TORKOL-4160 file (C-alpha; in steps of 0.2 Angstrom, whole numbers, padded with zeros to 4 digits, m for minus):
374
<pt num="1" X="0040" Y="0331" Z="0399"/>
<pt num="2" X="0056" Y="0339" Z="0392"/>
<pt num="3" X="0064" Y="0350" Z="0404"/>
<pt num="4" X="0080" Y="0361" Z="0402"/>
<pt num="5" X="0092" Y="0361" Z="0417"/>
<pt num="6" X="0100" Y="0377" Z="0418"/>
<pt num="7" X="0118" Y="0371" Z="0420"/>
<pt num="8" X="0133" Y="0368" Z="0409"/>
<pt num="9" X="0141" Y="0356" Z="0422"/>
<pt num="10" X="0139" Y="0338" Z="0414"/>
<pt num="11" X="0142" Y="0329" Z="0431"/>
<pt num="12" X="0127" Y="0339" Z="0438"/>
<pt num="13" X="0116" Y="0335" Z="0423"/>
<pt num="14" X="0120" Y="0316" Z="0424"/>
<pt num="15" X="0117" Y="0316" Z="0443"/>
<pt num="16" X="0100" Y="0325" Z="0441"/>
<pt num="17" X="0095" Y="0314" Z="0426"/>
<pt num="18" X="0098" Y="0298" Z="0436"/>
<pt num="19" X="0088" Y="0305" Z="0451"/>
<pt num="20" X="0073" Y="0310" Z="0440"/>
<pt num="21" X="0073" Y="0295" Z="0428"/>
<pt num="22" X="0057" Y="0288" Z="0435"/>
<pt num="23" X="0047" Y="0303" Z="0434"/>
<pt num="24" X="0045" Y="0304" Z="0415"/>
<pt num="25" X="0056" Y="0319" Z="0414"/>
<pt num="26" X="0068" Y="0321" Z="0399"/>
<pt num="27" X="0082" Y="0332" Z="0405"/>
<pt num="28" X="0093" Y="0343" Z="0393"/>
<pt num="29" X="0107" Y="0354" Z="0398"/>
<pt num="30" X="0113" Y="0371" Z="0391"/>
<pt num="31" X="0128" Y="0363" Z="0381"/>
<pt num="32" X="0115" Y="0353" Z="0372"/>
<pt num="33" X="0107" Y="0369" Z="0365"/>
<pt num="34" X="0122" Y="0371" Z="0353"/>
<pt num="35" X="0115" Y="0384" Z="0342"/>
<pt num="36" X="0107" Y="0394" Z="0355"/>
<pt num="37" X="0113" Y="0411" Z="0361"/>
<pt num="38" X="0115" Y="0410" Z="0380"/>
<pt num="39" X="0108" Y="0425" Z="0390"/>
<pt num="40" X="0120" Y="0435" Z="0401"/>
<pt num="41" X="0115" Y="0433" Z="0419"/>
<pt num="42" X="0121" Y="0444" Z="0433"/>
<pt num="43" X="0120" Y="0433" Z="0449"/>
<pt num="44" X="0118" Y="0447" Z="0461"/>
<pt num="45" X="0105" Y="0440" Z="0472"/>
<pt num="46" X="0107" Y="0440" Z="0491"/>
<pt num="47" X="0101" Y="0422" Z="0493"/>
<pt num="48" X="0103" Y="0406" Z="0483"/>
<pt num="49" X="0084" Y="0406" Z="0479"/>
<pt num="50" X="0086" Y="0424" Z="0472"/>
<pt num="51" X="0100" Y="0418" Z="0460"/>
<pt num="52" X="0091" Y="0402" Z="0455"/>
<pt num="53" X="0076" Y="0413" Z="0451"/>
<pt num="54" X="0086" Y="0425" Z="0441"/>
<pt num="55" X="0094" Y="0411" Z="0431"/>
<pt num="56" X="0077" Y="0401" Z="0428"/>
<pt num="57" X="0068" Y="0417" Z="0422"/>
<pt num="58" X="0082" Y="0421" Z="0410"/>
<pt num="59" X="0083" Y="0404" Z="0402"/>
<pt num="60" X="0064" Y="0403" Z="0401"/>
<pt num="61" X="0063" Y="0419" Z="0392"/>
<pt num="62" X="0078" Y="0414" Z="0380"/>
<pt num="63" X="0073" Y="0397" Z="0376"/>
<pt num="64" X="0054" Y="0397" Z="0378"/>
<pt num="65" X="0053" Y="0379" Z="0386"/>
<pt num="66" X="0051" Y="0372" Z="0404"/>
<pt num="67" X="0067" Y="0375" Z="0414"/>
<pt num="68" X="0074" Y="0375" Z="0431"/>
<pt num="69" X="0090" Y="0382" Z="0439"/>
<pt num="70" X="0099" Y="0379" Z="0455"/>
<pt num="71" X="0110" Y="0389" Z="0466"/>
<pt num="72" X="0119" Y="0387" Z="0483"/>
<pt num="73" X="0127" Y="0396" Z="0497"/>
<pt num="74" X="0139" Y="0392" Z="0511"/>
<pt num="75" X="0132" Y="0396" Z="0529"/>
<pt num="76" X="0142" Y="0394" Z="0545"/>
<pt num="77" X="0135" Y="0393" Z="0563"/>
<pt num="78" X="0139" Y="0406" Z="0576"/>
<pt num="79" X="0150" Y="0418" Z="0566"/>
<pt num="80" X="0148" Y="0437" Z="0564"/>
<pt num="81" X="0136" Y="0443" Z="0550"/>
<pt num="82" X="0150" Y="0451" Z="0540"/>
<pt num="83" X="0160" Y="0435" Z="0540"/>
<pt num="84" X="0145" Y="0424" Z="0533"/>
<pt num="85" X="0149" Y="0419" Z="0515"/>
<pt num="86" X="0131" Y="0415" Z="0509"/>
<pt num="87" X="0131" Y="0416" Z="0490"/>
<pt num="88" X="0147" Y="0426" Z="0490"/>
<pt num="89" X="0159" Y="0411" Z="0493"/>
<pt num="90" X="0172" Y="0416" Z="0481"/>
<pt num="91" X="0170" Y="0435" Z="0483"/>
<pt num="92" X="0177" Y="0444" Z="0498"/>
<pt num="93" X="0177" Y="0463" Z="0500"/>
<pt num="94" X="0173" Y="0464" Z="0482"/>
<pt num="95" X="0187" Y="0453" Z="0476"/>
<pt num="96" X="0185" Y="0437" Z="0467"/>
<pt num="97" X="0197" Y="0424" Z="0475"/>
<pt num="98" X="0209" Y="0412" Z="0466"/>
<pt num="99" X="0209" Y="0394" Z="0473"/>
<pt num="100" X="0225" Y="0398" Z="0483"/>
<pt num="101" X="0218" Y="0414" Z="0490"/>
<pt num="102" X="0201" Y="0406" Z="0494"/>
<pt num="103" X="0210" Y="0392" Z="0504"/>
<pt num="104" X="0221" Y="0405" Z="0514"/>
<pt num="105" X="0206" Y="0416" Z="0518"/>
<pt num="106" X="0195" Y="0402" Z="0524"/>
<pt num="107" X="0209" Y="0393" Z="0534"/>
<pt num="108" X="0212" Y="0410" Z="0542"/>
<pt num="109" X="0193" Y="0412" Z="0546"/>
<pt num="110" X="0193" Y="0394" Z="0554"/>
<pt num="111" X="0208" Y="0398" Z="0564"/>
<pt num="112" X="0200" Y="0414" Z="0570"/>
<pt num="113" X="0184" Y="0405" Z="0576"/>
<pt num="114" X="0193" Y="0390" Z="0583"/>
<pt num="115" X="0186" Y="0379" Z="0569"/>
<pt num="116" X="0169" Y="0381" Z="0559"/>
<pt num="117" X="0153" Y="0371" Z="0557"/>
<pt num="118" X="0143" Y="0375" Z="0541"/>
<pt num="119" X="0132" Y="0368" Z="0528"/>
<pt num="120" X="0128" Y="0372" Z="0510"/>
<pt num="121" X="0110" Y="0378" Z="0507"/>
<pt num="122" X="0103" Y="0374" Z="0490"/>
<pt num="123" X="0088" Y="0382" Z="0481"/>
<pt num="124" X="0079" Y="0378" Z="0465"/>
<pt num="125" X="0067" Y="0388" Z="0454"/>
<pt num="126" X="0056" Y="0379" Z="0441"/>
<pt num="127" X="0046" Y="0387" Z="0428"/>
<pt num="128" X="0034" Y="0375" Z="0418"/>
<pt num="129" X="0025" Y="0389" Z="0409"/>
<pt num="130" X="0019" Y="0407" Z="0413"/>
<pt num="131" X="0006" Y="0401" Z="0426"/>
<pt num="132" X="0016" Y="0387" Z="0434"/>
<pt num="133" X="0031" Y="0392" Z="0444"/>
<pt num="134" X="0038" Y="0383" Z="0459"/>
<pt num="135" X="0053" Y="0386" Z="0470"/>
<pt num="136" X="0060" Y="0380" Z="0486"/>
<pt num="137" X="0075" Y="0382" Z="0498"/>
<pt num="138" X="0071" Y="0368" Z="0510"/>
<pt num="139" X="0081" Y="0359" Z="0524"/>
<pt num="140" X="0079" Y="0343" Z="0514"/>
<pt num="141" X="0090" Y="0351" Z="0501"/>
<pt num="142" X="0104" Y="0356" Z="0512"/>
<pt num="143" X="0121" Y="0347" Z="0514"/>
<pt num="144" X="0125" Y="0338" Z="0530"/>
<pt num="145" X="0134" Y="0349" Z="0542"/>
<pt num="146" X="0153" Y="0348" Z="0540"/>
<pt num="147" X="0168" Y="0355" Z="0549"/>
<pt num="148" X="0181" Y="0367" Z="0542"/>
<pt num="149" X="0198" Y="0368" Z="0549"/>
<pt num="150" X="0213" Y="0379" Z="0547"/>
<pt num="151" X="0226" Y="0366" Z="0541"/>
<pt num="152" X="0223" Y="0362" Z="0523"/>
<pt num="153" X="0224" Y="0344" Z="0517"/>
<pt num="154" X="0240" Y="0341" Z="0506"/>
<pt num="155" X="0228" Y="0336" Z="0491"/>
<pt num="156" X="0220" Y="0349" Z="0480"/>
<pt num="157" X="0208" Y="0348" Z="0466"/>
<pt num="158" X="0207" Y="0363" Z="0454"/>
<pt num="159" X="0190" Y="0373" Z="0457"/>
<pt num="160" X="0187" Y="0365" Z="0474"/>
<pt num="161" X="0198" Y="0373" Z="0486"/>
<pt num="162" X="0187" Y="0372" Z="0501"/>
<pt num="163" X="0188" Y="0353" Z="0500"/>
<pt num="164" X="0205" Y="0354" Z="0507"/>
<pt num="165" X="0199" Y="0362" Z="0523"/>
<pt num="166" X="0182" Y="0352" Z="0525"/>
<pt num="167" X="0180" Y="0338" Z="0539"/>
<pt num="168" X="0166" Y="0325" Z="0539"/>
<pt num="169" X="0159" Y="0327" Z="0556"/>
<pt num="170" X="0153" Y="0309" Z="0556"/>
<pt num="171" X="0170" Y="0301" Z="0554"/>
<pt num="172" X="0182" Y="0316" Z="0559"/>
<pt num="173" X="0191" Y="0313" Z="0542"/>
<pt num="174" X="0195" Y="0326" Z="0529"/>
<pt num="175" X="0183" Y="0324" Z="0514"/>
<pt num="176" X="0198" Y="0319" Z="0504"/>
<pt num="177" X="0201" Y="0304" Z="0515"/>
<pt num="178" X="0184" Y="0297" Z="0514"/>
<pt num="179" X="0180" Y="0281" Z="0505"/>
<pt num="180" X="0168" Y="0281" Z="0491"/>
<pt num="181" X="0153" Y="0275" Z="0501"/>
<pt num="182" X="0156" Y="0288" Z="0515"/>
<pt num="183" X="0158" Y="0302" Z="0502"/>
<pt num="184" X="0142" Y="0297" Z="0493"/>
<pt num="185" X="0131" Y="0298" Z="0508"/>
<pt num="186" X="0129" Y="0317" Z="0509"/>
<pt num="187" X="0127" Y="0319" Z="0490"/>
<pt num="188" X="0113" Y="0306" Z="0489"/>
<pt num="189" X="0104" Y="0315" Z="0503"/>
<pt num="190" X="0104" Y="0332" Z="0494"/>
<pt num="191" X="0099" Y="0323" Z="0478"/>
<pt num="192" X="0084" Y="0315" Z="0488"/>
<pt num="193" X="0079" Y="0332" Z="0493"/>
<pt num="194" X="0078" Y="0338" Z="0475"/>
<pt num="195" X="0069" Y="0322" Z="0470"/>
<pt num="196" X="0056" Y="0325" Z="0483"/>
<pt num="197" X="0053" Y="0343" Z="0477"/>
<pt num="198" X="0050" Y="0336" Z="0459"/>
<pt num="199" X="0039" Y="0323" Z="0465"/>
<pt num="200" X="0028" Y="0335" Z="0474"/>
<pt num="201" X="0028" Y="0348" Z="0460"/>
<pt num="202" X="0023" Y="0336" Z="0446"/>
<pt num="203" X="0009" Y="0329" Z="0457"/>
<pt num="204" X="0003" Y="0346" Z="0460"/>
<pt num="205" X="0005" Y="0352" Z="0442"/>
<pt num="206" X="m0006" Y="0338" Z="0435"/>
<pt num="207" X="m0019" Y="0340" Z="0449"/>
<pt num="208" X="m0019" Y="0359" Z="0446"/>
<pt num="209" X="m0023" Y="0356" Z="0427"/>
<pt num="210" X="m0041" Y="0355" Z="0434"/>
<pt num="211" X="m0041" Y="0373" Z="0440"/>
<pt num="212" X="m0039" Y="0391" Z="0434"/>
<pt num="213" X="m0030" Y="0403" Z="0444"/>
<pt num="214" X="m0037" Y="0421" Z="0441"/>
<pt num="215" X="m0043" Y="0437" Z="0449"/>
<pt num="216" X="m0060" Y="0435" Z="0458"/>
<pt num="217" X="m0075" Y="0443" Z="0449"/>
<pt num="218" X="m0087" Y="0454" Z="0456"/>
<pt num="219" X="m0101" Y="0442" Z="0454"/>
<pt num="220" X="m0091" Y="0429" Z="0464"/>
<pt num="221" X="m0091" Y="0440" Z="0479"/>
<pt num="222" X="m0103" Y="0429" Z="0489"/>
<pt num="223" X="m0092" Y="0414" Z="0486"/>
<pt num="224" X="m0077" Y="0423" Z="0492"/>
<pt num="225" X="m0086" Y="0428" Z="0508"/>
<pt num="226" X="m0092" Y="0410" Z="0511"/>
<pt num="227" X="m0075" Y="0402" Z="0509"/>
<pt num="228" X="m0068" Y="0414" Z="0522"/>
<pt num="229" X="m0082" Y="0409" Z="0534"/>
<pt num="230" X="m0080" Y="0391" Z="0531"/>
<pt num="231" X="m0062" Y="0390" Z="0533"/>
<pt num="232" X="m0059" Y="0400" Z="0549"/>
<pt num="233" X="m0066" Y="0399" Z="0566"/>
<pt num="234" X="m0078" Y="0413" Z="0571"/>
<pt num="235" X="m0065" Y="0422" Z="0581"/>
<pt num="236" X="m0052" Y="0422" Z="0567"/>
<pt num="237" X="m0063" Y="0425" Z="0552"/>
<pt num="238" X="m0064" Y="0442" Z="0545"/>
<pt num="239" X="m0081" Y="0451" Z="0544"/>
<pt num="240" X="m0092" Y="0449" Z="0529"/>
<pt num="241" X="m0091" Y="0468" Z="0527"/>
<pt num="242" X="m0072" Y="0468" Z="0526"/>
<pt num="243" X="m0072" Y="0453" Z="0514"/>
<pt num="244" X="m0084" Y="0462" Z="0502"/>
<pt num="245" X="m0074" Y="0478" Z="0503"/>
<pt num="246" X="m0058" Y="0468" Z="0497"/>
<pt num="247" X="m0068" Y="0461" Z="0482"/>
<pt num="248" X="m0075" Y="0477" Z="0478"/>
<pt num="249" X="m0060" Y="0489" Z="0480"/>
<pt num="250" X="m0045" Y="0478" Z="0478"/>
<pt num="251" X="m0050" Y="0463" Z="0467"/>
<pt num="252" X="m0033" Y="0463" Z="0459"/>
<pt num="253" X="m0026" Y="0457" Z="0475"/>
<pt num="254" X="m0040" Y="0444" Z="0478"/>
<pt num="255" X="m0034" Y="0428" Z="0469"/>
<pt num="256" X="m0046" Y="0413" Z="0466"/>
<pt num="257" X="m0043" Y="0395" Z="0461"/>
<pt num="258" X="m0058" Y="0390" Z="0451"/>
<pt num="259" X="m0063" Y="0372" Z="0447"/>
<pt num="260" X="m0065" Y="0372" Z="0428"/>
<pt num="261" X="m0077" Y="0357" Z="0428"/>
<pt num="262" X="m0090" Y="0366" Z="0440"/>
<pt num="263" X="m0085" Y="0384" Z="0440"/>
<pt num="264" X="m0085" Y="0384" Z="0459"/>
<pt num="265" X="m0071" Y="0393" Z="0468"/>
<pt num="266" X="m0060" Y="0380" Z="0477"/>
<pt num="267" X="m0049" Y="0392" Z="0486"/>
<pt num="268" X="m0044" Y="0410" Z="0488"/>
<pt num="269" X="m0029" Y="0421" Z="0493"/>
<pt num="270" X="m0032" Y="0439" Z="0496"/>
<pt num="271" X="m0022" Y="0454" Z="0503"/>
<pt num="272" X="m0020" Y="0473" Z="0503"/>
<pt num="273" X="m0006" Y="0483" Z="0497"/>
<pt num="274" X="0003" Y="0495" Z="0509"/>
<pt num="275" X="0019" Y="0504" Z="0512"/>
<pt num="276" X="0019" Y="0498" Z="0530"/>
<pt num="277" X="0031" Y="0484" Z="0535"/>
<pt num="278" X="0023" Y="0478" Z="0551"/>
<pt num="279" X="0006" Y="0469" Z="0552"/>
<pt num="280" X="m0008" Y="0477" Z="0561"/>
<pt num="281" X="m0025" Y="0470" Z="0565"/>
<pt num="282" X="m0033" Y="0485" Z="0557"/>
<pt num="283" X="m0029" Y="0477" Z="0540"/>
<pt num="284" X="m0042" Y="0464" Z="0544"/>
<pt num="285" X="m0055" Y="0476" Z="0549"/>
<pt num="286" X="m0058" Y="0486" Z="0533"/>
<pt num="287" X="m0051" Y="0494" Z="0517"/>
<pt num="288" X="m0045" Y="0511" Z="0525"/>
<pt num="289" X="m0026" Y="0506" Z="0525"/>
<pt num="290" X="m0026" Y="0500" Z="0507"/>
<pt num="291" X="m0014" Y="0509" Z="0496"/>
<pt num="292" X="m0014" Y="0503" Z="0478"/>
<pt num="293" X="0004" Y="0509" Z="0475"/>
<pt num="294" X="0010" Y="0501" Z="0491"/>
<pt num="295" X="0027" Y="0492" Z="0490"/>
<pt num="296" X="0021" Y="0477" Z="0502"/>
<pt num="297" X="0006" Y="0466" Z="0502"/>
<pt num="298" X="m0002" Y="0461" Z="0519"/>
<pt num="299" X="m0009" Y="0444" Z="0515"/>
<pt num="300" X="m0026" Y="0442" Z="0525"/>
<pt num="301" X="m0032" Y="0425" Z="0521"/>
<pt num="302" X="m0027" Y="0409" Z="0512"/>
<pt num="303" X="m0042" Y="0397" Z="0511"/>
<pt num="304" X="m0046" Y="0381" Z="0503"/>
<pt num="305" X="m0063" Y="0372" Z="0505"/>
<pt num="306" X="m0061" Y="0355" Z="0514"/>
<pt num="307" X="m0067" Y="0345" Z="0499"/>
<pt num="308" X="m0053" Y="0352" Z="0488"/>
<pt num="309" X="m0038" Y="0350" Z="0501"/>
<pt num="310" X="m0023" Y="0339" Z="0498"/>
<pt num="311" X="m0021" Y="0344" Z="0480"/>
<pt num="312" X="m0008" Y="0358" Z="0481"/>
<pt num="313" X="m0020" Y="0372" Z="0479"/>
<pt num="314" X="m0014" Y="0382" Z="0493"/>
<pt num="315" X="0004" Y="0382" Z="0487"/>
<pt num="316" X="m0001" Y="0385" Z="0469"/>
<pt num="317" X="m0011" Y="0400" Z="0475"/>
<pt num="318" X="0004" Y="0407" Z="0485"/>
<pt num="319" X="0016" Y="0404" Z="0470"/>
<pt num="320" X="0005" Y="0413" Z="0457"/>
<pt num="321" X="0001" Y="0427" Z="0469"/>
<pt num="322" X="0020" Y="0429" Z="0472"/>
<pt num="323" X="0024" Y="0429" Z="0454"/>
<pt num="324" X="0011" Y="0442" Z="0450"/>
<pt num="325" X="0016" Y="0454" Z="0464"/>
<pt num="326" X="0035" Y="0451" Z="0460"/>
<pt num="327" X="0031" Y="0456" Z="0442"/>
<pt num="328" X="0022" Y="0471" Z="0449"/>
<pt num="329" X="0037" Y="0477" Z="0459"/>
<pt num="330" X="0031" Y="0473" Z="0476"/>
<pt num="331" X="0045" Y="0471" Z="0489"/>
<pt num="332" X="0038" Y="0458" Z="0501"/>
<pt num="333" X="0023" Y="0448" Z="0506"/>
<pt num="334" X="0018" Y="0449" Z="0525"/>
<pt num="335" X="0006" Y="0438" Z="0535"/>
<pt num="336" X="0003" Y="0431" Z="0552"/>
<pt num="337" X="m0001" Y="0413" Z="0556"/>
<pt num="338" X="m0003" Y="0402" Z="0571"/>
<pt num="339" X="0012" Y="0391" Z="0577"/>
<pt num="340" X="0005" Y="0375" Z="0569"/>
<pt num="341" X="0006" Y="0384" Z="0552"/>
<pt num="342" X="0023" Y="0391" Z="0553"/>
<pt num="343" X="0032" Y="0376" Z="0545"/>
<pt num="344" X="0019" Y="0376" Z="0531"/>
<pt num="345" X="0023" Y="0394" Z="0527"/>
<pt num="346" X="0042" Y="0391" Z="0528"/>
<pt num="347" X="0040" Y="0378" Z="0514"/>
<pt num="348" X="0032" Y="0392" Z="0504"/>
<pt num="349" X="0048" Y="0402" Z="0507"/>
<pt num="350" X="0042" Y="0413" Z="0521"/>
<pt num="351" X="0054" Y="0418" Z="0535"/>
<pt num="352" X="0047" Y="0417" Z="0553"/>
<pt num="353" X="0050" Y="0434" Z="0561"/>
<pt num="354" X="0044" Y="0428" Z="0578"/>
<pt num="355" X="0029" Y="0432" Z="0589"/>
<pt num="356" X="0018" Y="0446" Z="0581"/>
<pt num="357" X="0010" Y="0461" Z="0589"/>
<pt num="358" X="m0006" Y="0455" Z="0582"/>
<pt num="359" X="m0019" Y="0449" Z="0595"/>
<pt num="360" X="m0033" Y="0445" Z="0582"/>
<pt num="361" X="m0046" Y="0433" Z="0589"/>
<pt num="362" X="m0037" Y="0432" Z="0606"/>
<pt num="363" X="m0023" Y="0421" Z="0598"/>
<pt num="364" X="m0004" Y="0422" Z="0598"/>
<pt num="365" X="0002" Y="0424" Z="0580"/>
<pt num="366" X="0019" Y="0423" Z="0571"/>
<pt num="367" X="0024" Y="0437" Z="0559"/>
<pt num="368" X="0030" Y="0429" Z="0542"/>
<pt num="369" X="0038" Y="0437" Z="0527"/>
<pt num="370" X="0043" Y="0432" Z="0510"/>
<pt num="371" X="0054" Y="0443" Z="0500"/>
<pt num="372" X="0050" Y="0447" Z="0482"/>
<pt num="373" X="0061" Y="0461" Z="0476"/>
<pt num="374" X="0075" Y="0471" Z="0483"/>
């Protein structure tokens, strides 16, 4: 597979080529598209994932080929929110900092807090085609934690001012004083995180060629009801009445993964639109709270039949659902899940908001949210 890496940095391109060499992926960089006109991209997202998504979409629309883009942000432990750099590492109070200004600002920040501990969080957005989009901002892609001090190292490298202040927590050395082996450890770990992402995505992609992701049809109502009852215990499953109402009145929000060989529905993901921002159990009970123009979606059931599990169908359904509703201008997806599913949804880019007010089925649930648009 030929894949565009949305970067003009040759070092990043070479490193990624090396890591993905065994996956049958041929990488090309932006500078290799010599005759192409580069799109103008405003990286105004609030997270690395939002910026990675903006870049991937722009390059996909411009060059009409599979593409991925990455972005990163700097995050410190235990500092005030207004001091957290995030994706705005070089921009402070609306001003873009020079290397010298950046060194002085972060040295002062480290002095004010008595030293800092932080990490770079990395994100990736991959578009293979209109129906196959994948993204992640996972702990495996983060840099190792490092320290930041107030006294700059005497060495400096243009474009990398923070390296002068960065301390390796494993050795206590400035990064400039690490030997080659010590310096390579963190970069290799980050590259491994991206490799794991691509391994998982490519496996899911080839498996998902067997399935069609589409809106459920009215004549498939009974299958949709049966999947809910088969995948949830009696105290957690929604009623047949409420499931039929969702298919009848909100089919556009009821997504199905259909086995192309048999025509059987392998899995579903359904929800209701609303302007509400907090989950209520009443959403499970009927269609009365449904507002077709609502800016949020309350997700009410992600189900995959047992014989179809382990093929990435749940993730594929969630990504397709997110893509559709982002395009429709929705602000966020909201769901509740049990404690043992929190990590699964985090890997689908949901944020754990803590214990929910929901008492559905007599269980304790977590509120989970995934941002789609500002």
